[in-house]
C-alpha positions as CSV (number, residue, x, y, z in Angstrom):
1,M,92.7,110.5,110.0
2,I,90.3,111.8,107.4
3,E,91.7,112.6,104.0
4,V,89.9,115.9,103.3
5,S,91.2,116.2,99.7
6,Q,89.3,113.1,98.7
7,H,85.9,114.5,99.7
8,Q,83.5,115.1,96.8
9,L,83.0,118.8,97.8
10,V,86.7,119.7,97.8
11,P,87.9,120.8,94.4
12,K,91.1,119.5,92.8
13,H,94.3,121.1,94.1
14,E,97.7,120.7,92.3
15,I,101.1,122.4,92.7
16,L,102.3,124.2,89.6
17,T,105.9,123.7,88.4
18,K,108.2,126.7,88.4
19,Q,107.7,127.1,84.6
20,E,103.9,126.9,84.9
21,R,104.0,129.4,87.7
22,E,106.0,131.9,85.6
23,E,103.7,131.4,82.6
24,I,100.6,132.1,84.7
25,L,102.1,135.2,86.4
26,N,103.2,136.5,83.0
27,R,99.8,135.8,81.4
28,L,97.9,137.5,84.2
29,G,100.4,140.4,84.4
30,I,100.8,140.1,88.2
31,T,103.5,139.2,90.7
32,L,103.4,136.3,93.2
33,N,102.4,138.6,96.0
34,E,99.3,139.7,94.1
35,L,97.8,136.2,94.1
36,P,95.3,135.3,96.7
37,K,96.9,133.4,99.6
38,M,96.4,130.1,101.3
39,F,98.1,128.8,104.5
40,S,100.7,126.0,104.3
41,N,98.6,124.0,106.8
42,D,95.4,124.2,104.8
43,P,93.8,120.7,104.9
44,A,93.1,120.7,101.2
45,I,96.9,120.8,100.4
46,R,98.3,118.9,103.3
47,G,99.1,115.8,101.2
48,L,100.7,117.8,98.3
49,N,103.9,118.5,100.2
50,S,103.6,122.2,99.3
51,K,106.2,124.8,100.4
52,V,105.9,128.5,101.1
53,G,105.9,130.3,97.7
54,D,104.3,127.5,95.7
55,V,101.4,128.3,93.5
56,V,98.4,126.0,93.8
57,K,96.0,125.5,90.9
58,I,92.4,124.9,92.1
59,T,89.9,123.5,89.6
60,R,86.3,123.8,90.6
61,M,83.2,122.5,88.9
62,S,80.1,124.7,88.8
63,I,76.6,124.0,87.4
64,T,76.4,127.5,86.1
65,A,80.0,128.3,85.1
66,G,81.3,124.9,84.2
67,E,84.9,124.3,85.1
68,T,86.7,127.3,86.6
69,V,90.4,127.6,87.6
70,Y,91.7,129.6,90.6
71,Y,95.3,130.2,91.7
72,R,96.6,130.7,95.2
73,T,100.1,131.2,96.6
74,V,101.1,129.3,99.7
75,I,102.1,131.3,102.8
76,Q,103.4,130.4,106.2
77,A,100.7,129.5,108.6
């Protein structure tokens, strides 16, 4: 099986701790339901043992913007 998360075009994905999740939601002034969603069976997070309700931090590199961070909440597929 191919490990998609190791491909050079797939950005870094990591699961936030409960404390980190609360800090991000407070800083952004939003609730968990207001974050963009990603399915629990998404190939990029398959190896992270994510659960429904987890928040995934995605760090992308861009030539024009440099490093950018996105957040997604995991929902049932």
